[in-house]
C-alpha positions, 0 to 999 in steps of 0.5 A, a space after each residue: 815889272 812883274 807879279 809875284 805871288 805867294 803861296 796863298 795867293 791873292 790878298 783880298 783887302 776889301 769886301 764885296 758891300 752888297 747893300 751899296 753896291 760899292 767895288 770891291 778891291 783886291 791887292 796882288 803883289 808885284 817886284 818894281 825894278 829899280 835902275 842901278 844906283 849908279 848907271 854904267 854900261 857893263 855889258 859886252 864890256 870888257 873890264 879890268 879891275 886894278 887896286 891902287 896901293 900906296 904906302 899907306 895900304 895893306 897890299 893883301 888887303 886891297 888885293 883881296 877887295 879887288 878881287 872879291 869885286 871882280 868875282 862878283 862882277 863875273 858872277 852877276 854878268 855871268 862871266 867866266 870865272 877869272 875873265 876880269 883880270 885883277 892888276 895891282 897899280 902902285 900909285 896913289 888916287 891923287 896920281 890917276 890922270 887921263 894918259 894913265 887911264 888909257 894907258 891901263 886900258 891898253 895894257 890890260 886890253 879893257 874897255 873899261 878901268 876899275 880903281 879901288 883905292 883908299 882903303 882903310 879900316 878904322 879902329 876896330 871895335 873888340 866885345 868879349 861874350 863871356 858865356 857861363 859854363 862854356 868850355 870856349 871863348 866868343 868874342 865880336 868884333 865890329 870892323 867899320 871899313 873905307 873905300 873908293 871905287 872909281 870906274 873909268 871909260 879906257 877908250 876916252 878916259 871919262 869918268 863913269 862913276 865914283 862910289 864912296 863906301 863906309 860899312 862895318 863888318 861883325 864877325 864872331 871868332 871862338 876859341 879856346 882861350 881868351 884872345 891876346 891883343 897881337 892875336 887879334 890883330 892878326 885875326 882882324 886881318 883873316 876876318 877882312 879877307 874872309 869877308 872880300 867877296 861880301 864887301 864886293 859883292 855889296 858894291 857891284 850890287 850898284 851896278 845892276 838893277 834890282 827888285 822891290 816888292 810893291 802892292 797893286 790894287 784891282 777892282 771888281 764888281 759882281 759877276 762873273 767876267 769880273 771874277 775871270 778877268 782877275 784870275 787872268 790877272 792872278 795868272 800874270 795874263 794881262 793880255 786876256 784880264 784885258 780883252 775883259 776889261 775893254 768889254 765893260 770899259 764901255 760899259 753905260 755904267 760909270 762906276 762898272 766903266 771907272 773899275 774897268 779903266 782903272 784895272 786896265 791902267 795898271 794892266 799897261 803898267 804891267 805890261 811896260 807902257 806908262 804912257 797908256 796907263 796914265 790915258 786909263 787912268 784919266 779915263 778912270 776920274 772922268 768916269 767915276 771918282 774911285 778912292 784909290 786912283 790919286 794913290 794909283 797916279 802917285 806910284 806910277 809916278 814914283 816909278 822910275 823904271 817899270 817892266 
């Protein structure tokens, strides 16, 4: 997990209350790494992308989508353009078996076989947008579409993932005259072809880790050592911050020890040691019942993949 500070810096959400000597709380923005929706190992694997065509398929449409997916995968995997080959497969999804997967793998010299199939566009919605006094006509198209993507191990022919996508493209067409239905039908194909890369990118992101923004709290008490530790954490120097909190955690003052232990739990999480984070959180609870301990424990449990 990494820390991400805003341009202002750290956001203070709790004020120092001198009369009660209550600990202050400082929030920092962090980003949580989330595991991919479909955890298929793509690194160092050769990939081939097959556009499955049947009698009902628009071959150009399916091929454009397959190319869009291949291009997106190349960018995400930092590979050269054209390194993931796209092929046409004149079979529908029902005709795909283990022998065919192995044959496709051999013919394409690939470790992984991607098969894009069952691509269809539902009835489009057309919304003329009349602008008073304008010299042009604006028309919005809504294009619902569906597709399936299957990924196979080229050696074993094992199915590694099955993805079914259902989405809608919204597109504006500007013209001098009101568009006739025959023209709109051609525009629909053009729109879908133009959106192929975006659709491919939306599909490919399912196979990669992503980051989600979260916040973490740090406790502080009065004293230069607390300020120094917070400044170190703000600079992502969790090692230095931990050194300071380690000195405080042995304090005979239970509240200070609990705050330092809580902060050490956060520091351990930020450095990828979730087990140690739990240990410090448990220590903190034994020392003093801080208000945010229970909430943070739930955050730790809900994090599937941290760094």
